[in-house]
C-alpha positions in Angstrom: 7.2 27.0 13.2 6.9 23.3 12.2 8.9 22.3 9.2 6.9 21.2 6.1 6.3 17.4 5.9 6.7 15.8 2.5 4.7 12.6 2.5 4.7 10.2 -0.5 1.4 8.3 -0.4 1.9 6.2 -3.5 5.3 4.7 -4.3 6.2 1.3 -5.5 9.9 1.9 -5.0 13.0 3.9 -5.8 16.2 3.2 -7.5 16.4 -0.6 -7.8 14.2 -1.2 -4.8 10.6 -2.3 -5.3 7.8 -3.3 -3.0 7.3 -6.5 -5.0 10.5 -7.9 -3.7 8.8 -8.7 -0.4 11.9 -7.6 1.5 11.8 -5.7 4.8 15.4 -4.6 4.3 14.5 -3.2 0.9 11.7 -1.2 2.5 14.1 0.2 5.1 16.6 1.1 2.4 13.7 2.9 0.6 13.1 4.9 3.7 16.8 6.0 3.8 16.8 7.0 0.1 13.6 8.9 0.4 15.0 10.7 3.5 18.0 11.8 1.5 15.6 13.2 -1.1 13.8 15.2 1.6 10.7 13.0 1.9 9.8 12.8 5.6 7.3 9.8 5.4 5.9 7.4 2.9 3.4 4.7 2.2 5.0 1.7 0.4 2.5 0.8 -2.3 1.7 -2.9 -2.9 0.7 -3.9 -6.4 -2.3 -6.0 -7.1 -1.4 -9.6 -7.4 -2.2 -13.1 -6.0 -3.4 -12.7 -2.5 -0.4 -14.6 -1.1 2.0 -12.2 -2.9 0.2 -9.1 -1.7 0.2 -10.5 1.9 4.0 -11.3 1.6 4.7 -7.8 0.5 2.5 -6.3 3.2 4.3 -8.5 5.8 7.6 -7.0 4.5 6.3 -3.5 5.1 5.0 -4.4 8.6 8.4 -5.9 9.5 10.2 -2.8 8.2 7.9 -0.6 10.3 8.7 -2.7 13.4 12.4 -2.5 12.7 12.5 1.2 12.0 13.6 3.5 14.8 13.0 7.2 14.4 16.1 8.6 12.7 17.0 12.1 11.5 17.0 12.2 7.7 15.2 8.9 7.3 11.6 8.8 6.0 9.1 7.2 8.4 7.2 4.2 7.0 3.6 5.0 7.8 1.9 1.8 6.6 0.7 0.2 3.4 -1.1 1.6 0.4 -2.8 -1.2 -1.4 -3.3 -0.4 -5.1 -6.2 -2.7 -5.7 -6.8 -5.6 -6.1 -10.4 -4.4 -6.7 -9.7 -2.5 -9.8 -11.4 -2.2 -13.2 -9.7 -4.3 -15.9 -10.8 -1.8 -18.6 -8.6 0.8 -16.9 -5.6 -1.4 -15.9 -3.0 0.9 -17.4 0.4 -0.6 -16.6 -1.0 -3.0 -14.1 -1.8 -6.7 -14.8 -5.5 -6.8 -15.2 -5.5 -10.6 -14.6 -4.4 -9.9 -11.0 -7.5 -7.9 -10.2 -10.1 -9.5 -7.9 -13.9 -9.3 -7.7 -14.9 -6.8 -5.0 -16.4 -9.3 -2.5 -16.3 -9.3 1.2 -14.7 -12.8 1.1 -11.8 -11.5 -1.1 -11.5 -8.4 1.1 -11.2 -10.5 4.2 -8.5 -12.7 2.6 -6.5 -9.6 1.7 -6.9 -7.7 5.0 -6.8 -10.4 7.7 -4.0 -9.6 10.0 -3.0 -6.5 8.2 -5.9 -4.1 8.5 -4.1 -2.0 11.2 -1.2 -1.3 8.9 -3.1 -0.6 5.8 -3.6 3.1 5.6 -5.0 3.5 2.0 -6.6 1.2 -0.6 -7.2 2.2 -4.2 -10.5 0.8 -5.5 -12.6 1.2 -8.6 -15.9 2.4 -7.2 -17.9 1.6 -10.4 -17.5 -2.1 -9.9 -20.5 -4.1 -8.7 -19.9 -4.7 -5.0 -17.3 -2.0 -4.6 -19.5 0.4 -2.6 -20.1 -2.2 0.1 -16.4 -2.8 0.4 -15.8 1.0 0.6 -18.2 1.2 3.5 -16.2 -1.7 5.2 -12.9 0.0 4.6 -14.2 3.2 6.1 -15.3 1.3 9.2 -11.8 -0.1 9.5 -10.4 3.4 9.3 -8.7 2.7 5.9 -8.7 5.6 3.6 -10.2 4.9 0.2 -8.7 6.2 -3.0 -10.7 6.0 -6.2 -8.7 4.8 -9.2 -8.3 2.5 -12.2 
């Protein structure tokens, strides 16, 4: 019988570690802490922000994935969950609504270029004008779409 997998698909960090730091070593440390808590795998979640900030944070996750060797008791880093940036400012919650972008193919390309193979999930507000077209593109790229904000 295969043991149960515990996968965290939306986490910005744990303890004092945060995906906004843009640090591969922090992401690797997160994997160790999650493993101690019984989590077997996770998707570090990148906050919406300026495109260069999101890309820096995705690069840190990618670097951590490349560094990580399978280890007993350490959570596997499965890829990136992008929370936005195509979210509805009316439903920003704790997020900075000024960091949200218009759902255009140009913006999507700027965010994804070079990272689409490592992005596993993107949260998007489907009610925004242009969002459905982006959702179709994300599905073509085999990126799971989560509806939110």
